[in-house]
C-alpha positions as CSV (number, residue, x, y, z in Angstrom):
1,M,0.0,0.0,0.0
2,S,1.3,3.4,-0.9
3,A,2.3,5.8,1.9
4,E,-0.2,8.5,0.9
5,P,-3.8,7.2,0.5
6,K,-5.4,7.9,-2.8
7,I,-8.8,6.5,-1.8
8,V,-10.7,7.7,1.3
9,L,-13.3,4.9,1.9
10,V,-16.3,5.8,4.1
11,D,-18.7,3.1,5.3
12,D,-20.2,2.5,8.7
13,D,-20.5,-1.3,8.1
14,P,-17.1,-2.8,9.2
15,E,-17.5,-5.9,7.1
16,V,-18.3,-4.1,3.9
17,R,-15.7,-1.5,4.6
18,D,-13.0,-4.2,5.1
19,A,-14.1,-6.0,1.9
20,Y,-13.9,-2.9,-0.2
21,R,-10.6,-1.9,1.4
22,Q,-9.1,-5.4,0.6
23,T,-10.4,-5.2,-3.0
24,L,-8.8,-1.8,-3.6
25,E,-5.5,-2.5,-1.8
26,L,-5.1,-5.7,-3.8
27,D,-5.2,-3.6,-6.9
28,G,-2.4,-1.3,-5.5
29,F,-4.4,1.6,-4.1
30,G,-3.5,3.3,-0.9
31,V,-6.7,3.3,1.2
32,A,-7.8,5.2,4.3
33,A,-10.9,3.3,5.5
34,V,-13.0,5.2,8.0
35,S,-16.4,4.7,9.6
36,S,-17.9,8.2,9.4
37,A,-18.3,11.1,7.0
38,K,-16.6,13.4,9.5
39,A,-13.5,11.1,9.7
40,G,-13.4,11.0,5.9
41,L,-13.5,14.8,5.7
42,D,-10.6,15.1,8.1
43,R,-8.5,13.2,5.4
44,L,-9.2,15.8,2.6
45,S,-7.6,19.0,1.4
46,P,-7.6,20.8,-1.9
47,D,-4.0,19.8,-2.8
48,L,-4.2,16.1,-2.1
49,P,-4.5,13.4,-4.9
50,V,-7.5,11.7,-3.2
51,V,-10.8,10.2,-4.3
52,V,-13.7,9.6,-2.0
53,V,-15.7,6.3,-2.1
54,S,-18.7,6.5,0.3
55,D,-21.8,4.6,1.3
56,V,-25.0,6.6,1.0
57,R,-27.0,5.4,4.1
58,M,-25.0,6.4,7.2
59,P,-25.9,7.8,10.5
60,D,-25.2,11.5,11.3
61,L,-24.0,12.7,7.9
62,D,-25.1,10.5,4.9
63,G,-23.4,10.2,1.5
64,F,-25.3,13.1,0.0
65,G,-24.3,15.3,2.9
66,L,-20.7,14.1,2.6
67,L,-20.8,15.0,-1.1
68,E,-21.9,18.6,-0.3
69,A,-19.1,18.9,2.3
70,V,-16.5,17.5,0.0
71,R,-17.4,20.0,-2.7
72,A,-17.0,22.7,-0.1
73,V,-13.4,21.5,0.4
74,D,-12.7,21.1,-3.3
75,P,-15.4,20.7,-5.9
76,E,-13.0,18.7,-8.1
77,I,-12.4,15.8,-5.6
78,P,-14.2,12.9,-7.3
79,V,-16.9,11.4,-5.0
80,I,-18.1,7.9,-5.8
81,L,-21.3,6.8,-4.1
82,V,-22.1,3.2,-3.3
83,T,-25.8,2.9,-3.1
84,G,-28.6,0.3,-2.6
85,H,-31.1,-0.3,-5.4
86,G,-33.7,1.9,-3.8
87,D,-31.2,4.8,-3.7
88,V,-30.3,4.7,-7.4
89,P,-32.6,7.6,-8.5
90,M,-31.1,9.7,-5.7
91,A,-27.6,8.7,-6.7
92,I,-28.3,9.7,-10.3
93,K,-29.6,13.1,-9.0
94,A,-26.4,13.4,-6.9
95,V,-24.2,12.7,-10.0
96,R,-26.0,15.6,-11.7
97,A,-25.3,17.7,-8.7
98,G,-21.6,16.9,-8.7
99,A,-20.9,13.3,-7.7
100,W,-18.4,11.7,-9.9
101,D,-20.2,8.3,-10.3
102,F,-22.2,5.8,-8.3
103,I,-22.0,2.0,-7.9
104,E,-25.0,-0.1,-7.0
105,K,-24.8,-2.6,-4.1
106,P,-23.4,-5.2,-3.7
107,A,-20.5,-3.5,-5.4
108,D,-19.0,-5.5,-8.2
109,P,-15.2,-5.6,-7.4
110,I,-14.2,-5.1,-11.0
111,R,-16.5,-2.1,-11.4
112,L,-15.3,-0.7,-8.1
113,V,-11.6,-0.9,-9.1
114,E,-12.1,0.4,-12.6
115,T,-14.2,3.3,-11.4
116,A,-11.7,4.2,-8.7
117,R,-8.8,3.9,-11.2
118,R,-10.4,6.4,-13.6
119,A,-11.3,8.8,-10.8
120,V,-7.7,8.7,-9.5
121,A,-6.3,9.4,-13.0
122,H,-8.7,12.2,-13.4
123,R,-7.8,13.8,-10.1
124,S,-4.1,13.6,-11.0
125,L,-4.7,15.5,-14.2
126,I,-6.8,18.1,-12.3
127,L,-3.9,18.7,-9.9
128,E,-1.4,18.8,-12.7
129,N,-3.4,21.4,-14.5
130,R,-3.7,23.5,-11.4
131,A,0.0,23.4,-10.9
132,L,0.5,24.6,-14.4
133,K,-2.0,27.4,-14.0
134,A,-0.6,28.4,-10.6
135,G,2.8,28.7,-12.2
136,S,1.4,30.8,-15.0
137,V,-0.1,33.3,-12.4
138,D,2.6,33.4,-9.9
139,Q,5.7,32.9,-12.1
140,D,5.2,32.9,-15.8
141,P,2.0,34.3,-17.4
142,F,2.9,32.5,-20.7
143,S,2.3,29.1,-19.0
144,G,-1.4,30.0,-18.8
145,R,-1.5,30.5,-22.6
146,L,0.9,27.9,-23.9
147,I,0.1,24.9,-21.7
148,G,2.5,22.0,-21.3
149,R,5.7,20.8,-19.6
150,S,7.7,19.4,-22.5
151,A,11.2,20.7,-23.3
152,A,9.8,22.1,-26.6
153,I,7.1,24.2,-25.0
154,E,9.4,25.4,-22.3
155,R,11.8,26.7,-25.0
156,L,9.0,28.4,-26.8
157,R,7.8,30.1,-23.6
158,R,11.3,31.3,-22.8
159,T,11.6,32.8,-26.3
160,L,8.3,34.5,-26.2
161,R,9.0,35.9,-22.7
162,T,12.2,37.5,-24.0
163,L,10.6,38.9,-27.1
164,A,7.5,40.3,-25.3
165,E,9.6,43.2,-23.9
166,A,11.2,43.9,-27.3
167,E,9.9,45.9,-30.3
168,A,11.2,43.7,-33.0
169,D,8.8,42.4,-35.7
170,V,8.2,38.6,-35.4
171,L,7.5,35.8,-37.9
172,L,5.7,32.8,-36.4
173,H,6.2,29.6,-38.4
174,G,4.2,26.4,-37.6
175,E,1.8,23.8,-38.9
176,T,-1.9,24.3,-38.9
177,G,-3.3,24.3,-35.4
178,T,0.0,24.8,-33.5
179,G,-1.3,27.9,-31.8
180,K,0.3,30.7,-33.8
181,E,-2.4,33.3,-32.9
182,V,-2.2,32.2,-29.2
183,A,1.5,33.0,-29.3
184,A,0.9,36.3,-31.1
185,R,-1.7,37.4,-28.5
186,A,0.6,36.4,-25.7
187,L,3.4,38.5,-27.2
188,H,1.0,41.4,-27.3
189,D,-0.8,40.9,-23.9
190,F,2.4,40.5,-21.9
191,G,4.5,43.0,-23.9
192,L,5.2,46.7,-24.1
193,R,2.1,47.3,-26.3
194,R,-0.4,45.6,-24.0
195,K,-2.5,48.8,-23.6
196,G,-2.8,49.2,-27.4
197,R,-5.0,47.2,-29.8
198,F,-4.4,43.7,-31.1
199,V,-5.6,43.7,-34.7
200,A,-5.8,40.4,-36.4
201,V,-6.0,40.0,-40.2
202,N,-6.4,36.6,-41.9
203,C,-4.8,37.2,-45.3
204,G,-6.0,33.9,-46.6
205,A,-9.7,34.6,-45.8
206,M,-9.8,38.1,-47.4
207,P,-10.8,38.4,-51.1
208,E,-8.0,39.9,-53.3
209,T,-10.4,42.7,-54.5
210,I,-10.8,44.2,-51.0
211,I,-7.6,43.3,-49.2
212,E,-5.8,46.6,-49.9
213,S,-8.8,48.6,-48.8
214,E,-9.1,46.5,-45.6
215,L,-5.4,46.9,-44.8
216,F,-4.7,50.4,-45.9
217,G,-8.1,52.1,-45.8
218,H,-9.5,54.4,-48.4
219,E,-10.8,57.9,-49.0
220,P,-14.3,58.8,-50.3
221,G,-14.5,58.3,-54.1
222,A,-11.4,56.1,-54.2
223,F,-13.5,53.5,-56.1
224,T,-17.1,52.8,-56.9
225,G,-19.1,52.5,-53.7
226,A,-16.5,54.3,-51.5
227,R,-18.8,57.0,-50.1
228,E,-16.9,57.8,-46.9
229,R,-13.4,57.5,-45.4
230,R,-12.4,54.1,-44.0
231,I,-9.6,53.6,-41.6
232,G,-7.7,50.4,-42.6
233,K,-6.5,47.6,-40.3
234,I,-2.9,48.8,-40.2
235,E,-3.8,52.4,-39.2
236,H,-6.4,51.0,-36.7
237,A,-3.5,49.0,-35.0
238,S,-1.4,52.1,-34.5
239,G,-0.1,52.0,-30.9
240,G,-0.6,48.3,-30.7
241,T,0.1,45.1,-32.6
242,L,-0.9,44.1,-36.2
243,F,-1.1,40.3,-36.6
244,L,-1.0,39.1,-40.2
245,D,-2.1,35.4,-40.2
246,E,-1.5,33.2,-43.3
247,I,0.9,35.9,-44.7
248,E,1.9,33.4,-47.5
249,S,-1.6,34.0,-49.0
250,M,-1.3,37.8,-49.4
251,P,-1.5,38.9,-53.0
252,M,1.6,40.4,-54.7
253,A,0.2,43.9,-55.0
254,A,-0.6,44.0,-51.3
255,Q,2.9,42.6,-50.5
256,I,4.5,45.6,-52.3
257,R,2.5,48.1,-50.2
258,L,3.1,46.1,-47.0
259,L,6.9,46.2,-47.6
260,R,6.8,50.0,-47.7
261,V,4.8,50.1,-44.4
262,L,7.4,47.9,-42.7
263,Q,10.2,50.0,-43.9
264,E,8.8,53.5,-43.5
265,R,6.0,52.9,-40.8
266,T,3.6,55.0,-42.9
267,I,0.6,54.2,-44.9
268,V,-1.2,55.9,-47.8
269,R,-5.0,55.3,-47.9
270,L,-6.4,54.4,-51.3
271,G,-7.5,57.5,-53.2
272,S,-5.0,59.7,-51.2
273,N,-1.5,61.0,-51.6
274,K,-1.0,61.8,-47.9
275,E,1.3,59.6,-45.8
276,V,-0.1,58.7,-42.4
277,P,2.5,57.6,-39.8
278,V,1.7,54.4,-37.9
279,D,3.2,53.1,-34.7
280,I,2.9,49.3,-35.0
281,R,4.6,46.1,-34.1
282,V,4.0,43.5,-36.8
283,I,3.6,39.8,-36.0
284,A,3.2,37.6,-39.1
285,A,2.3,33.9,-39.1
286,T,2.8,31.3,-41.8
287,K,2.5,27.5,-42.2
288,A,4.7,27.7,-45.4
289,D,8.4,28.1,-45.9
290,L,8.5,31.7,-47.2
291,T,12.1,31.4,-48.5
292,E,11.0,28.4,-50.6
293,R,8.0,30.2,-51.9
294,A,10.1,33.2,-52.8
295,A,12.5,31.0,-54.7
296,K,9.5,29.8,-56.8
297,G,8.3,33.4,-57.4
298,A,5.2,33.0,-55.2
299,F,6.3,35.5,-52.5
300,R,8.5,38.6,-52.6
301,E,12.0,37.9,-51.5
302,D,12.6,41.3,-50.0
303,L,9.4,41.0,-47.9
304,V,10.7,37.7,-46.6
305,Y,13.9,39.4,-45.3
306,R,11.9,42.3,-43.9
307,L,9.5,40.0,-42.0
308,N,12.3,37.6,-40.9
309,V,13.7,39.9,-38.1
310,V,13.0,37.1,-35.6
311,T,11.5,33.8,-36.6
312,I,9.9,31.5,-34.0
313,R,9.0,27.9,-34.8
314,L,6.0,26.5,-33.0
315,P,6.4,22.7,-32.4
316,P,3.7,20.3,-33.5
317,L,2.1,18.0,-30.9
318,R,4.0,15.0,-32.2
319,E,7.2,16.7,-30.9
320,R,5.6,17.3,-27.4
321,R,3.6,14.1,-26.8
322,D,3.8,14.5,-23.0
323,D,1.7,17.6,-23.2
324,V,-1.2,15.9,-25.0
325,P,-3.1,14.5,-22.0
326,V,-2.7,17.7,-20.1
327,L,-4.0,19.8,-23.0
328,F,-6.8,17.3,-23.6
329,N,-7.9,17.5,-20.0
330,H,-7.7,21.4,-20.2
331,F,-9.9,21.5,-23.2
332,L,-12.3,18.9,-21.7
333,N,-12.7,21.1,-18.6
334,L,-13.3,24.2,-20.7
335,A,-15.9,22.4,-22.8
336,A,-17.6,21.0,-19.7
337,A,-17.8,24.4,-18.1
338,R,-19.2,26.0,-21.2
339,Q,-21.9,23.3,-21.7
340,A,-22.6,22.9,-17.9
341,R,-21.7,19.2,-18.0
342,A,-19.9,16.9,-15.6
343,V,-16.3,16.2,-16.7
344,P,-16.0,12.6,-17.8
345,A,-13.1,10.4,-16.6
346,L,-9.9,9.7,-18.6
347,D,-8.7,6.2,-18.3
348,P,-4.9,5.9,-18.1
349,S,-4.9,3.6,-21.2
350,F,-6.9,6.2,-23.1
351,Q,-4.4,8.9,-22.1
352,E,-1.6,6.8,-23.4
353,K,-3.5,6.4,-26.7
354,L,-3.9,10.1,-26.9
355,R,-0.2,10.5,-26.4
356,Q,0.8,8.1,-29.1
357,Q,-1.3,9.7,-31.9
358,D,0.4,12.1,-34.3
359,W,-2.4,14.8,-34.3
360,P,-1.8,16.3,-37.8
361,G,-4.3,19.1,-36.9
362,N,-2.3,19.7,-33.7
363,V,-3.9,21.6,-30.9
364,R,-7.0,22.5,-32.9
365,E,-7.7,18.9,-33.7
366,L,-7.1,17.9,-30.0
367,R,-9.5,20.5,-28.8
368,N,-12.2,19.2,-31.2
369,A,-11.5,15.7,-30.0
370,A,-12.1,16.8,-26.4
371,E,-15.4,18.4,-27.4
372,R,-16.5,15.1,-29.0
373,Y,-15.4,13.1,-26.0
374,L,-17.5,15.3,-23.7
375,L,-20.5,14.8,-25.9
376,G,-20.0,11.0,-26.0
377,L,-19.4,11.1,-29.8
378,D,-15.9,9.6,-29.8
379,D,-15.8,6.3,-31.6
380,D,-13.0,5.0,-29.3
381,D,-14.0,3.5,-26.0
382,P,-11.6,5.0,-23.4
383,Q,-12.5,2.4,-20.9
384,Q,-11.6,-0.5,-23.2
385,T,-8.6,-2.4,-21.8
386,E,-5.9,-4.1,-23.8
387,Q,-6.5,-7.7,-24.4
388,S,-4.0,-10.5,-23.8
389,P,-2.7,-12.4,-26.8
390,K,-5.2,-14.8,-28.3
391,G,-5.5,-18.0,-26.3
392,V,-3.3,-16.8,-23.4
393,L,-4.8,-16.0,-20.0
394,T,-3.1,-13.2,-17.9
395,L,-2.0,-14.0,-14.4
396,E,-5.0,-12.0,-13.0
397,Q,-7.4,-14.1,-15.2
398,R,-5.9,-17.3,-14.1
399,M,-6.1,-16.3,-10.4
400,E,-9.8,-15.3,-10.8
401,A,-10.6,-18.6,-12.6
402,A,-9.0,-20.5,-9.7
403,E,-10.9,-18.4,-7.1
404,R,-14.2,-18.9,-8.9
405,C,-13.6,-22.7,-9.0
406,V,-12.8,-22.9,-5.3
407,I,-15.9,-20.9,-4.3
408,E,-18.1,-22.8,-6.7
409,E,-16.9,-26.2,-5.3
410,T,-17.3,-25.1,-1.7
411,L,-20.8,-23.8,-2.3
412,A,-21.7,-27.1,-3.9
413,L,-20.2,-29.0,-1.0
414,M,-22.1,-26.9,1.6
415,G,-25.4,-27.2,-0.3
416,G,-25.4,-23.6,-1.4
417,R,-25.4,-22.3,2.2
418,V,-23.5,-18.9,2.2
419,G,-22.8,-18.8,5.9
420,A,-21.3,-22.3,6.0
421,T,-19.3,-21.6,2.8
422,A,-17.9,-18.3,4.2
423,E,-16.9,-20.1,7.4
424,A,-15.2,-22.9,5.4
425,L,-13.3,-20.5,3.3
426,G,-12.3,-18.3,6.3
427,I,-13.8,-15.1,4.9
428,T,-16.8,-13.0,6.0
429,R,-20.2,-13.4,4.5
430,K,-20.1,-9.9,3.1
431,T,-16.8,-10.7,1.3
432,L,-18.3,-13.9,-0.1
433,Y,-21.3,-12.1,-1.3
434,L,-19.1,-9.6,-3.2
435,K,-17.1,-12.5,-4.8
436,M,-20.3,-14.3,-5.7
437,K,-21.6,-11.2,-7.4
438,K,-18.3,-10.8,-9.2
439,Y,-18.3,-14.4,-10.6
440,D,-22.1,-14.5,-11.1
441,L,-22.5,-17.4,-8.7
442,G,-26.0,-18.1,-7.3
443,R,-27.0,-20.1,-4.2
444,A,-29.4,-22.9,-3.7
445,D,-33.1,-22.1,-3.1
446,G,-33.9,-22.1,0.5
447,A,-30.2,-22.0,1.6
448,D,-29.4,-19.8,4.6
449,G,-28.3,-16.2,4.0
């Protein structure tokens, strides 16, 4: 048993409490088994990696009262209620009110262990996320924007932290969905221009016929339909940051005019001869190799050199696999809060599966996957465990088969009498009931209880 309990087990029935404790400890959990809700609450604090497993019907404070008290300590401590058949509707109501799950009595040992395992894994991720967020508030604000603990994301945060206090233009290079706009906004929000505007322009989404008007603005009569002056995006960003996303998609004519803006820090509105000074920091983003595009004549070479004062590469998820479960859980919690839903559990095997995927859509794809998971639309079953090779039983399966055989033979020898069978096996009746439930073993009609 581990030194620090991960399961706080609350049940006023000593036999049931002992049976549950044995079941959980045999699976490697550290268990603090107590007889009252008050004793259980004494074991809790917001910073501990604990899960509560509690009976519903108890004197003084019952399971529902305990749930409310636990949520007052920390609303993200998973509480699993063990309930009799008649209490199931109440347990479902409790789940909707914040309980993590419920198990019907007599508790199936497999269900108990699997539910506890998922709850513990979920709690660990919650605490890990909190640690990252606490670090972002107390030490590094970039950690709250660029979440993760991999070496690649640490390097990125260090670079952004340095550049935030500089005035140099920046080129962000990364695959689709790697968080280029998130990085750009962080540079602005934590930089010298934080009090100015952050003006984002998606060059790939803007029709070529209007991009110059949108960027540089126009005077009345500059073209058909131009009835009044329009301030362009570049001028609007003066005093702040201009973010040019998908810069590789900008038309050549606009590239020529942008080059002059970067060199002179002035703009000329369409239909005007007057130069207007602009005080901007330019952050451009691309998923393409601009030097390669320039060599093919698809992008101005002089603009590449002007943009490339400082280039930051954003790593794809396949280069920061340890960050995937943390990010997935972060997006899962955001989606659950937005849709007022309970946060579902993440099985450790499912977390490993997330880590092993390549995620070609990167963070954006991962966020969408978390949304689907919350809605129950994911085709993969996160609770599905790996199977042993065909025709080979695992050690656990062999031990269970032997245990089932012994219990079945002893029951037959004792005429199906549970009390006599428990005595012969040297276990309590409650423990025997749990094992009979697990192996789907009945008893003879009219046999003693």
